[in-house]
N, C-alpha and C positions, 0 to 999 in steps of 0.2 A: 504494500500500500504506500509506504514511504517513497519507494522508487518511482511509482506511478505519479505521485504528487510532484516529485522533482521533475519528471519528464514533462508534465503539463505546464509547470512553471517555466521551464526552459523554453518550451515552444512559445509560450505567451511572451516572454521577454525577447525572444528572437524576432517576433513579429512586430514588436513595439516600434522600432525605428521606421519601418515601412508604413505602419498605420499612422504614425505621427506625421510623416511627410505628406500623406494623402489627406489629412484633415484640412478642410477648408479654413481659410484665414478669417479671423474676426475683422470685419471692415473697420472697426475702430482702431485696430492695430496697424493698419496699412499706412506706410509712409508714402508721401507723394513721389512720383517718378522724377528722378533728377538725373540729368546728364549734362555734361558741358562739352561743347565742341567748338573748335576754331578751324576755319578754312576747310571744313567738311571732312577732314580726316585726322585731326588732332583732338583727342578726347581725354577726359579725366581718367584716372586709374581704374575706377570702378567700371566705367563703360568699356574700357580696354579689356578688362577681365571678362566682361560679358561677351565681347567679340572673340576672345580666345576660347571661351567655353563653346561658343557657336562652332568654331573651327575644330576644336578637339573632339566634340561629339558628332561631327560630320553632319550637321543639320542640313547642309546644302544638298545632300543626296536627294532629299525629298522636297525641300522648300526653295531650291535654286541658290546659286552663288550670290545673287543680289536680292534674295528673299522674294523673288518675283513669282514663285510657285513652279512646281513641276508636277510630280504625282501628288504632292501635298499642296495645300492652298498657299496663295500669296500672303506672306506675313506683312508686307508693306500695306496691303489692303486691310487685312484682318486687324492690325494694330490701330486702325482708325477708331475702332469701337471696343476692342478687347481690353478688359481691365486686368489688374494684377491678380485678382481672385480667380478669374476664369483661366488665366495663363497658368497659375499655380496648379489648379485642378487638372489642367490638360497635361502638363509635363510630369506631374506626380501620379496621375491615374491613367494617362494615355487615352487614346481613342482607337483601341485595337481593331475594332470593326472597320475603321477607315485607314488602318496602317500606321497610326501614330503609336510608337512604343511608349511604355511606362518607364520613366527615368527615375523612379523612386529609389532604386538601388544604386544610382550613380552618386558617389560622394561629391564629384565635381558639380553636378547639378544642385545637390542639396546646399552646397556652400555658395554657389554663384547664380542662382536662379533670378534674383532681383537685378543683378548686374546684366544678365542676359536680357531680361525684360527691358531695362533701360536702353541697352544697345538697339534692340528691335524697335522700341518706341522712337528712338532718334532716327532710325532708318525710315520708319513710317511717316514721321513728321517732315522728312526731307532735309533734315539738318545734317545727318551723317551720310556721306556719300558712299556708294558701294566700293569695295576693294579693301586693300590693306589699311590698317589704322596704326597710329603711333601715339605715344603719350604726349600730352601737352607739356610745354616747357614750364617748369615750376619756378616761379619768381618770388 
Protein backbone atom coordinates (compact mmCIF):
# COMPACT_ATOMS: atom_id res chain seq x y z
CA UNK A 1 0.00 0.00 0.00
CA UNK A 2 2.81 2.39 0.91
CA UNK A 3 4.57 1.68 -2.41
CA UNK A 4 1.38 2.34 -4.35
CA UNK A 5 0.86 5.68 -2.58
CA UNK A 6 4.41 6.71 -3.44
CA UNK A 7 3.85 5.74 -7.07
CA UNK A 8 0.66 7.82 -7.29
CA UNK A 9 2.42 10.77 -5.61
CA UNK A 10 5.38 10.47 -8.01
CA UNK A 11 3.10 10.48 -11.04
CA UNK A 12 1.17 13.49 -9.74
CA UNK A 13 4.37 15.42 -9.08
CA UNK A 14 5.77 14.55 -12.51
CA UNK A 15 2.62 15.90 -14.17
CA UNK A 16 2.66 19.12 -12.16
CA UNK A 17 5.02 21.18 -14.38
CA UNK A 18 3.04 20.37 -17.54
CA UNK A 19 -0.27 21.08 -15.83
CA UNK A 20 1.05 24.36 -14.47
CA UNK A 21 2.34 25.43 -17.87
CA UNK A 22 -1.05 24.78 -19.44
CA UNK A 23 -3.04 26.67 -16.82
CA UNK A 24 -4.58 29.78 -18.37
CA UNK A 25 -3.15 33.00 -17.07
CA UNK A 26 -5.07 35.28 -14.78
CA UNK A 27 -5.79 38.42 -16.86
CA UNK A 28 -4.98 40.57 -13.83
CA UNK A 29 -1.43 39.19 -13.80
CA UNK A 30 -0.62 39.82 -17.46
CA UNK A 31 1.93 42.50 -18.09
CA UNK A 32 1.53 44.67 -21.17
CA UNK A 33 3.50 43.63 -24.23
CA UNK A 34 6.64 45.66 -24.45
CA UNK A 35 9.31 45.62 -27.07
CA UNK A 36 11.77 48.22 -28.22
CA UNK A 37 13.02 48.45 -31.77
CA UNK A 38 15.28 50.85 -33.66
CA UNK A 39 15.79 50.84 -37.43
CA UNK A 40 13.55 47.78 -37.78
CA UNK A 41 16.18 45.23 -36.75
CA UNK A 42 17.78 46.41 -33.50
CA UNK A 43 15.74 45.27 -30.53
CA UNK A 44 15.88 45.10 -26.74
CA UNK A 45 17.37 42.00 -25.13
CA UNK A 46 14.01 40.43 -24.27
CA UNK A 47 12.72 40.72 -27.82
CA UNK A 48 16.03 39.40 -29.13
CA UNK A 49 15.56 36.38 -26.87
CA UNK A 50 12.08 35.91 -28.35
CA UNK A 51 13.52 35.92 -31.88
CA UNK A 52 16.19 33.40 -30.81
CA UNK A 53 13.46 31.19 -29.35
CA UNK A 54 11.57 31.42 -32.66
CA UNK A 55 14.70 30.30 -34.49
CA UNK A 56 15.70 27.57 -32.01
CA UNK A 57 12.26 25.96 -32.02
CA UNK A 58 12.10 26.15 -35.84
CA UNK A 59 8.68 27.82 -35.87
CA UNK A 60 9.33 28.97 -39.47
CA UNK A 61 8.78 25.40 -40.67
CA UNK A 62 5.04 25.96 -40.35
CA UNK A 63 4.59 29.72 -39.99
CA UNK A 64 7.12 30.87 -42.61
CA UNK A 65 10.45 32.65 -42.26
CA UNK A 66 8.66 36.00 -42.20
CA UNK A 67 5.73 34.73 -40.13
CA UNK A 68 3.61 35.01 -43.29
CA UNK A 69 2.16 31.50 -42.93
CA UNK A 70 2.80 28.22 -44.73
CA UNK A 71 1.00 25.14 -43.45
CA UNK A 72 0.36 27.12 -40.26
CA UNK A 73 -1.41 30.48 -40.22
CA UNK A 74 0.19 33.86 -40.77
CA UNK A 75 1.27 35.14 -37.39
CA UNK A 76 1.61 38.66 -38.77
CA UNK A 77 -2.15 38.57 -39.31
CA UNK A 78 -3.02 36.54 -36.20
CA UNK A 79 -1.18 38.86 -33.82
CA UNK A 80 -3.41 41.76 -34.84
CA UNK A 81 -6.00 40.24 -32.47
CA UNK A 82 -4.26 37.41 -30.56
CA UNK A 83 -3.74 38.28 -26.90
CA UNK A 84 -1.14 36.86 -24.49
CA UNK A 85 -3.66 34.52 -22.85
CA UNK A 86 -4.60 32.87 -26.13
CA UNK A 87 -0.96 32.69 -27.23
CA UNK A 88 -0.05 31.03 -23.91
CA UNK A 89 -2.91 28.51 -24.27
CA UNK A 90 -1.85 27.73 -27.83
CA UNK A 91 1.87 27.16 -27.23
CA UNK A 92 1.33 25.25 -23.98
CA UNK A 93 -1.61 23.17 -25.16
CA UNK A 94 -1.07 23.04 -28.90
CA UNK A 95 -3.72 22.63 -31.53
CA UNK A 96 -2.82 19.10 -32.41
CA UNK A 97 -5.83 18.65 -34.71
CA UNK A 98 -4.43 21.52 -36.82
CA UNK A 99 -0.80 20.43 -36.59
CA UNK A 100 0.33 22.85 -33.86
CA UNK A 101 2.48 20.95 -31.35
CA UNK A 102 2.25 21.35 -27.58
CA UNK A 103 5.42 23.08 -26.33
CA UNK A 104 4.67 22.58 -22.63
CA UNK A 105 7.67 20.28 -22.24
CA UNK A 106 10.07 22.78 -23.82
CA UNK A 107 12.10 24.54 -21.15
CA UNK A 108 13.08 27.17 -23.70
CA UNK A 109 9.42 27.97 -24.35
CA UNK A 110 8.59 27.94 -20.64
CA UNK A 111 11.31 30.52 -19.98
CA UNK A 112 10.85 32.68 -23.08
CA UNK A 113 7.23 32.57 -24.19
CA UNK A 114 6.58 36.22 -23.26
CA UNK A 115 9.68 37.32 -25.18
CA UNK A 116 8.49 35.29 -28.17
CA UNK A 117 5.09 36.95 -27.90
CA UNK A 118 6.76 40.40 -27.85
CA UNK A 119 8.83 39.55 -30.94
CA UNK A 120 5.80 38.30 -32.86
CA UNK A 121 3.73 41.30 -31.77
CA UNK A 122 6.47 43.62 -33.04
CA UNK A 123 6.46 41.78 -36.37
CA UNK A 124 2.68 42.04 -36.59
CA UNK A 125 2.77 45.74 -35.73
CA UNK A 126 5.23 46.27 -38.58
CA UNK A 127 7.87 47.72 -36.27
CA UNK A 128 10.25 44.74 -36.47
CA UNK A 129 11.36 43.90 -40.00
CA UNK A 130 11.79 40.30 -41.19
CA UNK A 131 15.26 38.78 -41.09
CA UNK A 132 18.09 38.71 -38.61
CA UNK A 133 17.94 40.88 -35.52
CA UNK A 134 20.64 42.36 -33.35
CA UNK A 135 20.78 43.87 -29.88
CA UNK A 136 20.25 47.59 -29.46
CA UNK A 137 23.28 49.58 -28.45
CA UNK A 138 23.12 50.06 -24.71
CA UNK A 139 23.97 53.63 -23.73
